[in-house]
Biopython code that builds the backbone (N, CA, C, O; Angstrom):
import numpy as np
from Bio.PDB.StructureBuilder import StructureBuilder

atoms = [
    (1, "MET", "N", (3.961, 112.161, 125.334)),
    (1, "MET", "CA", (4.240, 113.548, 125.551)),
    (1, "MET", "C", (4.839, 114.119, 124.274)),
    (1, "MET", "O", (5.797, 113.565, 123.734)),
    (2, "LYS", "N", (4.286, 115.211, 123.794)),
    (2, "LYS", "CA", (4.743, 115.839, 122.568)),
    (2, "LYS", "C", (5.686, 116.993, 122.911)),
    (2, "LYS", "O", (5.377, 117.825, 123.763)),
    (3, "THR", "N", (6.827, 117.032, 122.244)),
    (3, "THR", "CA", (7.752, 118.137, 122.462)),
    (3, "THR", "C", (7.581, 119.124, 121.334)),
    (3, "THR", "O", (7.417, 118.743, 120.175)),
    (4, "GLU", "N", (7.621, 120.384, 121.678)),
    (4, "GLU", "CA", (7.454, 121.418, 120.668)),
    (4, "GLU", "C", (8.816, 121.803, 120.115)),
    (4, "GLU", "O", (9.800, 121.905, 120.847)),
    (5, "SER", "N", (8.848, 122.014, 118.811)),
    (5, "SER", "CA", (10.087, 122.470, 118.200)),
    (5, "SER", "C", (9.958, 123.952, 117.908)),
    (5, "SER", "O", (8.859, 124.461, 117.687)),
    (6, "ASN", "N", (11.051, 124.614, 117.909)),
    (6, "ASN", "CA", (11.073, 126.041, 117.642)),
    (6, "ASN", "C", (11.016, 126.254, 116.141)),
    (6, "ASN", "O", (11.927, 125.823, 115.434)),
    (7, "PRO", "N", (9.969, 126.910, 115.623)),
    (7, "PRO", "CA", (9.857, 127.095, 114.173)),
    (7, "PRO", "C", (10.910, 128.037, 113.621)),
    (7, "PRO", "O", (11.164, 128.036, 112.416)),
    (8, "ASN", "N", (11.528, 128.839, 114.474)),
    (8, "ASN", "CA", (12.546, 129.784, 114.016)),
    (8, "ASN", "C", (13.944, 129.191, 113.995)),
    (8, "ASN", "O", (14.877, 129.810, 113.483)),
    (9, "SER", "N", (14.093, 128.007, 114.544)),
    (9, "SER", "CA", (15.430, 127.418, 114.588)),
    (9, "SER", "C", (15.799, 126.850, 113.222)),
    (9, "SER", "O", (14.969, 126.272, 112.520)),
    (10, "GLN", "N", (17.045, 127.030, 112.874)),
    (10, "GLN", "CA", (17.570, 126.542, 111.605)),
    (10, "GLN", "C", (18.428, 125.315, 111.871)),
    (10, "GLN", "O", (19.196, 125.285, 112.833)),
    (11, "PRO", "N", (18.299, 124.309, 111.026)),
    (11, "PRO", "CA", (19.181, 123.149, 111.214)),
    (11, "PRO", "C", (20.624, 123.561, 110.947)),
    (11, "PRO", "O", (20.912, 124.310, 110.014)),
    (12, "THR", "N", (21.504, 123.063, 111.772)),
    (12, "THR", "CA", (22.917, 123.385, 111.578)),
    (12, "THR", "C", (23.535, 122.369, 110.633)),
    (12, "THR", "O", (23.323, 121.162, 110.756)),
    (13, "THR", "N", (24.290, 122.881, 109.706)),
    (13, "THR", "CA", (24.978, 122.025, 108.758)),
    (13, "THR", "C", (26.465, 122.258, 108.919)),
    (13, "THR", "O", (27.000, 123.265, 108.454)),
    (14, "GLU", "N", (27.117, 121.340, 109.567)),
    (14, "GLU", "CA", (28.555, 121.430, 109.752)),
    (14, "GLU", "C", (29.219, 120.461, 108.794)),
    (14, "GLU", "O", (28.725, 119.355, 108.575)),
    (15, "PRO", "N", (30.352, 120.882, 108.216)),
    (15, "PRO", "CA", (31.038, 119.963, 107.308)),
    (15, "PRO", "C", (31.508, 118.728, 108.062)),
    (15, "PRO", "O", (32.015, 118.818, 109.180)),
    (16, "LYS", "N", (31.332, 117.595, 107.441)),
    (16, "LYS", "CA", (31.765, 116.348, 108.067)),
    (16, "LYS", "C", (33.258, 116.169, 107.807)),
    (16, "LYS", "O", (33.704, 116.130, 106.660)),
    (17, "LEU", "N", (34.001, 116.064, 108.866)),
    (17, "LEU", "CA", (35.438, 115.841, 108.757)),
    (17, "LEU", "C", (35.718, 114.375, 109.012)),
    (17, "LEU", "O", (35.238, 113.789, 109.983)),
    (18, "GLU", "N", (36.492, 113.806, 108.134)),
    (18, "GLU", "CA", (36.840, 112.397, 108.272)),
    (18, "GLU", "C", (38.302, 112.287, 108.685)),
    (18, "GLU", "O", (39.194, 112.788, 108.000)),
    (19, "ALA", "N", (38.531, 111.635, 109.797)),
    (19, "ALA", "CA", (39.899, 111.426, 110.260)),
    (19, "ALA", "C", (40.572, 110.413, 109.345)),
    (19, "ALA", "O", (40.108, 109.280, 109.211)),
    (20, "SER", "N", (41.659, 110.825, 108.723)),
    (20, "SER", "CA", (42.377, 109.938, 107.811)),
    (20, "SER", "C", (43.857, 110.292, 107.848)),
    (20, "SER", "O", (44.253, 111.333, 108.375)),
    (21, "PHE", "N", (44.653, 109.417, 107.286)),
    (21, "PHE", "CA", (46.086, 109.670, 107.210)),
    (21, "PHE", "C", (46.345, 110.928, 106.384)),
    (21, "PHE", "O", (47.201, 111.739, 106.735)),
    (22, "SER", "N", (45.618, 111.086, 105.303)),
    (22, "SER", "CA", (45.787, 112.262, 104.443)),
    (22, "SER", "C", (45.479, 113.551, 105.197)),
    (22, "SER", "O", (46.188, 114.545, 105.041)),
    (23, "MET", "N", (44.430, 113.541, 106.012)),
    (23, "MET", "CA", (44.091, 114.730, 106.799)),
    (23, "MET", "C", (45.188, 115.027, 107.822)),
    (23, "MET", "O", (45.495, 116.192, 108.077)),
    (24, "LEU", "N", (45.773, 113.998, 108.401)),
    (24, "LEU", "CA", (46.874, 114.180, 109.341)),
    (24, "LEU", "C", (48.053, 114.858, 108.643)),
    (24, "LEU", "O", (48.639, 115.799, 109.177)),
    (25, "ILE", "N", (48.394, 114.381, 107.458)),
    (25, "ILE", "CA", (49.504, 114.949, 106.690)),
    (25, "ILE", "C", (49.222, 116.408, 106.348)),
    (25, "ILE", "O", (50.094, 117.265, 106.490)),
    (26, "MET", "N", (48.005, 116.684, 105.898)),
    (26, "MET", "CA", (47.644, 118.051, 105.526)),
    (26, "MET", "C", (47.688, 118.982, 106.748)),
    (26, "MET", "O", (48.106, 120.134, 106.635)),
    (27, "SER", "N", (47.265, 118.492, 107.889)),
    (27, "SER", "CA", (47.296, 119.292, 109.111)),
    (27, "SER", "C", (48.733, 119.618, 109.510)),
    (27, "SER", "O", (49.045, 120.753, 109.871)),
    (28, "MET", "N", (49.596, 118.618, 109.440)),
    (28, "MET", "CA", (50.997, 118.833, 109.793)),
    (28, "MET", "C", (51.672, 119.766, 108.787)),
    (28, "MET", "O", (52.503, 120.592, 109.164)),
    (29, "ALA", "N", (51.317, 119.633, 107.516)),
    (29, "ALA", "CA", (51.872, 120.510, 106.486)),
    (29, "ALA", "C", (51.421, 121.950, 106.716)),
    (29, "ALA", "O", (52.205, 122.884, 106.545)),
    (30, "SER", "N", (50.168, 122.129, 107.101)),
    (30, "SER", "CA", (49.661, 123.475, 107.392)),
    (30, "SER", "C", (50.433, 124.107, 108.543)),
    (30, "SER", "O", (50.745, 125.297, 108.515)),
    (31, "SER", "N", (50.735, 123.306, 109.544)),
    (31, "SER", "CA", (51.516, 123.807, 110.682)),
    (31, "SER", "C", (52.908, 124.235, 110.231)),
    (31, "SER", "O", (53.424, 125.256, 110.686)),
    (32, "ALA", "N", (53.512, 123.463, 109.347)),
    (32, "ALA", "CA", (54.843, 123.808, 108.839)),
    (32, "ALA", "C", (54.789, 125.095, 108.018)),
    (32, "ALA", "O", (55.655, 125.958, 108.163)),
    (33, "LEU", "N", (53.780, 125.230, 107.159)),
    (33, "LEU", "CA", (53.641, 126.441, 106.345)),
    (33, "LEU", "C", (53.421, 127.667, 107.227)),
    (33, "LEU", "O", (53.966, 128.739, 106.962)),
    (34, "MET", "N", (52.628, 127.502, 108.262)),
    (34, "MET", "CA", (52.382, 128.597, 109.189)),
    (34, "MET", "C", (53.673, 128.979, 109.903)),
    (34, "MET", "O", (53.960, 130.163, 110.075)),
    (35, "ALA", "N", (54.450, 127.986, 110.318)),
    (35, "ALA", "CA", (55.712, 128.252, 111.010)),
    (35, "ALA", "C", (56.738, 128.906, 110.091)),
    (35, "ALA", "O", (57.628, 129.615, 110.560)),
    (36, "MET", "N", (56.621, 128.673, 108.786)),
    (36, "MET", "CA", (57.523, 129.326, 107.837)),
    (36, "MET", "C", (57.064, 130.747, 107.517)),
    (36, "MET", "O", (57.757, 131.487, 106.818)),
    (37, "GLY", "N", (55.900, 131.122, 108.029)),
    (37, "GLY", "CA", (55.369, 132.452, 107.757)),
    (37, "GLY", "C", (54.716, 132.564, 106.399)),
    (37, "GLY", "O", (54.495, 133.671, 105.908)),
    (38, "LEU", "N", (54.401, 131.429, 105.779)),
    (38, "LEU", "CA", (53.823, 131.434, 104.435)),
    (38, "LEU", "C", (52.297, 131.455, 104.442)),
    (38, "LEU", "O", (51.674, 131.750, 103.423)),
    (39, "THR", "N", (51.706, 131.147, 105.570)),
    (39, "THR", "CA", (50.258, 131.272, 105.740)),
    (39, "THR", "C", (50.016, 131.928, 107.099)),
    (39, "THR", "O", (50.779, 131.714, 108.041)),
    (40, "PRO", "N", (48.962, 132.719, 107.196)),
    (40, "PRO", "CA", (48.711, 133.396, 108.473)),
    (40, "PRO", "C", (48.196, 132.446, 109.542)),
    (40, "PRO", "O", (47.537, 131.447, 109.254)),
    (41, "ASP", "N", (48.511, 132.783, 110.765)),
    (41, "ASP", "CA", (47.980, 132.056, 111.915)),
    (41, "ASP", "C", (46.483, 132.357, 111.981)),
    (41, "ASP", "O", (46.100, 133.526, 112.015)),
    (42, "PRO", "N", (45.629, 131.334, 112.000)),
    (42, "PRO", "CA", (44.188, 131.590, 111.997)),
    (42, "PRO", "C", (43.696, 132.323, 113.248)),
    (42, "PRO", "O", (42.646, 132.963, 113.209)),
    (43, "GLN", "N", (44.424, 132.240, 114.336)),
    (43, "GLN", "CA", (44.004, 132.922, 115.567)),
    (43, "GLN", "C", (44.380, 134.396, 115.574)),
    (43, "GLN", "O", (43.631, 135.232, 116.078)),
    (44, "THR", "N", (45.549, 134.712, 115.009)),
    (44, "THR", "CA", (46.011, 136.102, 115.042)),
    (44, "THR", "C", (45.869, 136.805, 113.699)),
    (44, "THR", "O", (45.816, 138.034, 113.641)),
    (45, "GLY", "N", (45.808, 136.035, 112.626)),
    (45, "GLY", "CA", (45.750, 136.618, 111.290)),
    (45, "GLY", "C", (47.103, 137.098, 110.798)),
    (45, "GLY", "O", (47.205, 137.646, 109.701)),
    (46, "LYS", "N", (48.143, 136.898, 111.595)),
    (46, "LYS", "CA", (49.486, 137.355, 111.238)),
    (46, "LYS", "C", (50.327, 136.202, 110.703)),
    (46, "LYS", "O", (50.150, 135.046, 111.088)),
    (47, "SER", "N", (51.248, 136.549, 109.805)),
    (47, "SER", "CA", (52.209, 135.575, 109.283)),
    (47, "SER", "C", (53.566, 135.879, 109.898)),
    (47, "SER", "O", (54.166, 136.917, 109.617)),
    (48, "GLU", "N", (54.036, 134.986, 110.721)),
    (48, "GLU", "CA", (55.330, 135.165, 111.372)),
    (48, "GLU", "C", (56.146, 133.895, 111.223)),
    (48, "GLU", "O", (55.657, 132.796, 111.485)),
    (49, "ALA", "N", (57.410, 134.053, 110.795)),
    (49, "ALA", "CA", (58.281, 132.897, 110.599)),
    (49, "ALA", "C", (58.905, 132.451, 111.920)),
    (49, "ALA", "O", (59.378, 133.267, 112.712)),
    (50, "ASP", "N", (58.895, 131.164, 112.133)),
    (50, "ASP", "CA", (59.549, 130.526, 113.281)),
    (50, "ASP", "C", (60.280, 129.312, 112.702)),
    (50, "ASP", "O", (59.765, 128.194, 112.704)),
    (51, "LYS", "N", (61.497, 129.566, 112.205)),
    (51, "LYS", "CA", (62.236, 128.522, 111.488)),
    (51, "LYS", "C", (62.463, 127.250, 112.300)),
    (51, "LYS", "O", (62.314, 126.159, 111.750)),
    (52, "PRO", "N", (62.816, 127.337, 113.583)),
    (52, "PRO", "CA", (62.972, 126.085, 114.342)),
    (52, "PRO", "C", (61.674, 125.267, 114.397)),
    (52, "PRO", "O", (61.715, 124.039, 114.321)),
    (53, "MET", "N", (60.532, 125.936, 114.529)),
    (53, "MET", "CA", (59.261, 125.217, 114.563)),
    (53, "MET", "C", (58.932, 124.642, 113.183)),
    (53, "MET", "O", (58.383, 123.544, 113.086)),
    (54, "ALA", "N", (59.258, 125.364, 112.135)),
    (54, "ALA", "CA", (59.033, 124.853, 110.781)),
    (54, "ALA", "C", (59.864, 123.592, 110.560)),
    (54, "ALA", "O", (59.365, 122.596, 110.038)),
    (55, "LYS", "N", (61.136, 123.641, 110.961)),
    (55, "LYS", "CA", (62.002, 122.466, 110.820)),
    (55, "LYS", "C", (61.467, 121.300, 111.639)),
    (55, "LYS", "O", (61.487, 120.158, 111.178)),
    (56, "PHE", "N", (60.992, 121.573, 112.843)),
    (56, "PHE", "CA", (60.426, 120.533, 113.699)),
    (56, "PHE", "C", (59.236, 119.858, 113.014)),
    (56, "PHE", "O", (59.131, 118.631, 113.019)),
    (57, "ASN", "N", (58.343, 120.650, 112.427)),
    (57, "ASN", "CA", (57.175, 120.081, 111.751)),
    (57, "ASN", "C", (57.570, 119.250, 110.537)),
    (57, "ASN", "O", (56.986, 118.195, 110.289)),
    (58, "ILE", "N", (58.549, 119.715, 109.787)),
    (58, "ILE", "CA", (59.029, 118.956, 108.631)),
    (58, "ILE", "C", (59.701, 117.669, 109.100)),
    (58, "ILE", "O", (59.498, 116.608, 108.509)),
    (59, "ASP", "N", (60.495, 117.761, 110.154)),
    (59, "ASP", "CA", (61.146, 116.566, 110.707)),
    (59, "ASP", "C", (60.118, 115.545, 111.200)),
    (59, "ASP", "O", (60.330, 114.340, 111.065)),
    (60, "LEU", "N", (59.011, 116.020, 111.767)),
    (60, "LEU", "CA", (57.940, 115.103, 112.176)),
    (60, "LEU", "C", (57.399, 114.328, 110.976)),
    (60, "LEU", "O", (57.163, 113.123, 111.058)),
    (61, "LEU", "N", (57.206, 115.030, 109.868)),
    (61, "LEU", "CA", (56.707, 114.362, 108.662)),
    (61, "LEU", "C", (57.725, 113.362, 108.119)),
    (61, "LEU", "O", (57.350, 112.284, 107.657)),
    (62, "VAL", "N", (59.007, 113.714, 108.171)),
    (62, "VAL", "CA", (60.054, 112.783, 107.732)),
    (62, "VAL", "C", (60.033, 111.539, 108.612)),
    (62, "VAL", "O", (60.123, 110.418, 108.110)),
    (63, "ASN", "N", (59.913, 111.734, 109.916)),
    (63, "ASN", "CA", (59.857, 110.609, 110.848)),
    (63, "ASN", "C", (58.629, 109.750, 110.570)),
    (63, "ASN", "O", (58.715, 108.522, 110.583)),
    (64, "LEU", "N", (57.500, 110.380, 110.321)),
    (64, "LEU", "CA", (56.275, 109.644, 110.008)),
    (64, "LEU", "C", (56.442, 108.845, 108.716)),
    (64, "LEU", "O", (55.970, 107.713, 108.611)),
    (65, "LYS", "N", (57.114, 109.441, 107.741)),
    (65, "LYS", "CA", (57.369, 108.733, 106.479)),
    (65, "LYS", "C", (58.219, 107.488, 106.737)),
    (65, "LYS", "O", (57.931, 106.414, 106.208)),
    (66, "ASP", "N", (59.262, 107.637, 107.548)),
    (66, "ASP", "CA", (60.129, 106.498, 107.864)),
    (66, "ASP", "C", (59.370, 105.402, 108.610)),
    (66, "ASP", "O", (59.545, 104.218, 108.322)),
    (67, "LYS", "N", (58.541, 105.788, 109.554)),
    (67, "LYS", "CA", (57.819, 104.817, 110.386)),
    (67, "LYS", "C", (56.683, 104.114, 109.640)),
    (67, "LYS", "O", (56.274, 103.017, 110.021)),
    (68, "THR", "N", (56.176, 104.742, 108.582)),
    (68, "THR", "CA", (55.050, 104.143, 107.848)),
    (68, "THR", "C", (55.482, 103.507, 106.530)),
    (68, "THR", "O", (54.643, 103.128, 105.713)),
    (69, "LYS", "N", (56.787, 103.392, 106.328)),
    (69, "LYS", "CA", (57.300, 102.821, 105.079)),
    (69, "LYS", "C", (56.669, 101.447, 104.817)),
    (69, "LYS", "O", (56.610, 100.599, 105.708)),
    (70, "ASN", "N", (56.207, 101.247, 103.601)),
    (70, "ASN", "CA", (55.563, 100.009, 103.130)),
    (70, "ASN", "C", (54.205, 99.741, 103.776)),
    (70, "ASN", "O", (53.680, 98.634, 103.654)),
    (71, "ASN", "N", (53.632, 100.721, 104.456)),
    (71, "ASN", "CA", (52.324, 100.539, 105.078)),
    (71, "ASN", "C", (51.279, 101.526, 104.569)),
    (71, "ASN", "O", (50.169, 101.578, 105.100)),
    (72, "LEU", "N", (51.618, 102.305, 103.555)),
    (72, "LEU", "CA", (50.699, 103.303, 103.027)),
    (72, "LEU", "C", (50.156, 102.877, 101.675)),
    (72, "LEU", "O", (50.775, 102.089, 100.959)),
    (73, "THR", "N", (48.986, 103.411, 101.337)),
    (73, "THR", "CA", (48.458, 103.191, 99.991)),
    (73, "THR", "C", (49.302, 104.023, 99.030)),
    (73, "THR", "O", (49.980, 104.956, 99.461)),
    (74, "PRO", "N", (49.273, 103.706, 97.745)),
    (74, "PRO", "CA", (50.023, 104.527, 96.785)),
    (74, "PRO", "C", (49.620, 106.006, 96.840)),
    (74, "PRO", "O", (50.475, 106.883, 96.720)),
    (75, "ASP", "N", (48.335, 106.285, 97.018)),
    (75, "ASP", "CA", (47.887, 107.678, 97.105)),
    (75, "ASP", "C", (48.444, 108.367, 98.347)),
    (75, "ASP", "O", (48.893, 109.511, 98.273)),
    (76, "GLU", "N", (48.419, 107.682, 99.480)),
    (76, "GLU", "CA", (48.957, 108.255, 100.714)),
    (76, "GLU", "C", (50.455, 108.498, 100.593)),
    (76, "GLU", "O", (50.953, 109.543, 101.014)),
    (77, "GLN", "N", (51.174, 107.537, 100.021)),
    (77, "GLN", "CA", (52.618, 107.680, 99.849)),
    (77, "GLN", "C", (52.931, 108.834, 98.913)),
    (77, "GLN", "O", (53.844, 109.619, 99.168)),
    (78, "GLY", "N", (52.176, 108.935, 97.832)),
    (78, "GLY", "CA", (52.385, 110.028, 96.885)),
    (78, "GLY", "C", (52.142, 111.387, 97.519)),
    (78, "GLY", "O", (52.908, 112.326, 97.304)),
    (79, "LEU", "N", (51.077, 111.489, 98.300)),
    (79, "LEU", "CA", (50.768, 112.746, 98.981)),
    (79, "LEU", "C", (51.888, 113.119, 99.948)),
    (79, "LEU", "O", (52.353, 114.258, 99.957)),
    (80, "LEU", "N", (52.311, 112.168, 100.750)),
    (80, "LEU", "CA", (53.372, 112.424, 101.729)),
    (80, "LEU", "C", (54.668, 112.830, 101.033)),
    (80, "LEU", "O", (55.320, 113.787, 101.451)),
    (81, "ASP", "N", (55.044, 112.116, 99.981)),
    (81, "ASP", "CA", (56.271, 112.446, 99.244)),
    (81, "ASP", "C", (56.192, 113.850, 98.649)),
    (81, "ASP", "O", (57.133, 114.636, 98.761)),
    (82, "HIS", "N", (55.065, 114.153, 98.017)),
    (82, "HIS", "CA", (54.886, 115.455, 97.362)),
    (82, "HIS", "C", (54.929, 116.593, 98.387)),
    (82, "HIS", "O", (55.604, 117.601, 98.177)),
    (83, "ILE", "N", (54.217, 116.423, 99.476)),
    (83, "ILE", "CA", (54.167, 117.474, 100.497)),
    (83, "ILE", "C", (55.535, 117.671, 101.137)),
    (83, "ILE", "O", (55.962, 118.805, 101.357)),
    (84, "LEU", "N", (56.220, 116.580, 101.435)),
    (84, "LEU", "CA", (57.554, 116.709, 102.035)),
    (84, "LEU", "C", (58.516, 117.434, 101.098)),
    (84, "LEU", "O", (59.254, 118.320, 101.528)),
    (85, "GLN", "N", (58.507, 117.062, 99.831)),
    (85, "GLN", "CA", (59.390, 117.711, 98.864)),
    (85, "GLN", "C", (59.078, 119.205, 98.776)),
    (85, "GLN", "O", (59.987, 120.034, 98.761)),
    (86, "ASP", "N", (57.805, 119.540, 98.719)),
    (86, "ASP", "CA", (57.389, 120.936, 98.626)),
    (86, "ASP", "C", (57.807, 121.722, 99.873)),
    (86, "ASP", "O", (58.349, 122.823, 99.765)),
    (87, "LEU", "N", (57.557, 121.159, 101.045)),
    (87, "LEU", "CA", (57.919, 121.846, 102.290)),
    (87, "LEU", "C", (59.431, 122.019, 102.421)),
    (87, "LEU", "O", (59.902, 123.072, 102.852)),
    (88, "GLN", "N", (60.190, 120.990, 102.052)),
    (88, "GLN", "CA", (61.646, 121.079, 102.156)),
    (88, "GLN", "C", (62.197, 122.150, 101.215)),
    (88, "GLN", "O", (63.121, 122.876, 101.581)),
    (89, "MET", "N", (61.641, 122.254, 100.012)),
    (89, "MET", "CA", (62.086, 123.290, 99.070)),
    (89, "MET", "C", (61.748, 124.682, 99.599)),
    (89, "MET", "O", (62.571, 125.594, 99.522)),
    (90, "LYS", "N", (60.562, 124.843, 100.126)),
    (90, "LYS", "CA", (60.165, 126.136, 100.689)),
    (90, "LYS", "C", (61.055, 126.502, 101.882)),
    (90, "LYS", "O", (61.427, 127.664, 102.046)),
    (91, "PHE", "N", (61.393, 125.519, 102.705)),
    (91, "PHE", "CA", (62.236, 125.775, 103.869)),
    (91, "PHE", "C", (63.630, 126.223, 103.432)),
    (91, "PHE", "O", (64.187, 127.159, 104.006)),
    (92, "ILE", "N", (64.189, 125.570, 102.433)),
    (92, "ILE", "CA", (65.517, 125.944, 101.926)),
    (92, "ILE", "C", (65.507, 127.379, 101.408)),
    (92, "ILE", "O", (66.473, 128.118, 101.596)),
    (93, "GLN", "N", (64.420, 127.766, 100.761)),
    (93, "GLN", "CA", (64.319, 129.122, 100.215)),
    (93, "GLN", "C", (64.214, 130.186, 101.307)),
    (93, "GLN", "O", (64.452, 131.363, 101.038)),
    (94, "LEU", "N", (63.867, 129.796, 102.520)),
    (94, "LEU", "CA", (63.783, 130.753, 103.632)),
    (94, "LEU", "C", (65.151, 131.215, 104.098)),
    (94, "LEU", "O", (65.284, 132.330, 104.603)),
    (95, "LYS", "N", (66.163, 130.386, 103.940)),
    (95, "LYS", "CA", (67.492, 130.686, 104.487)),
    (95, "LYS", "C", (68.210, 131.742, 103.694)),
    (95, "LYS", "O", (69.338, 132.104, 104.027)),
]
sb = StructureBuilder()
sb.init_structure("model")
sb.init_model(0)
sb.init_chain("A")
sb.init_seg("    ")
for serial, (resi, resn, name, xyz) in enumerate(atoms, 1):
    if name == "N":
        sb.init_residue(resn, " ", resi, " ")
    sb.init_atom(name, np.array(xyz, "f"), 0.0, 1.0, " ", f" {name:<3s}", serial, name[0])
structure = sb.get_structure()
């Protein structure tokens, strides 16, 4: 049995997302930046500061750093250290 394909249909090309520790860190950092009001919420387009939520997101990253000590690659550790330092400095500047 032959199935007909629609000649007008276009193949969909979606970016391939790879689940990784680095992507997790970047996602959590984005949440912290959004909570600090430094990037807009993608759903509303508005930038609104929520300092307790920003602190919570940063604290999650600190906890993750503590729990993964000596289990990360040098690149992962460097990324986590750099992002945490950057987020903590930005948070201090909010006060």
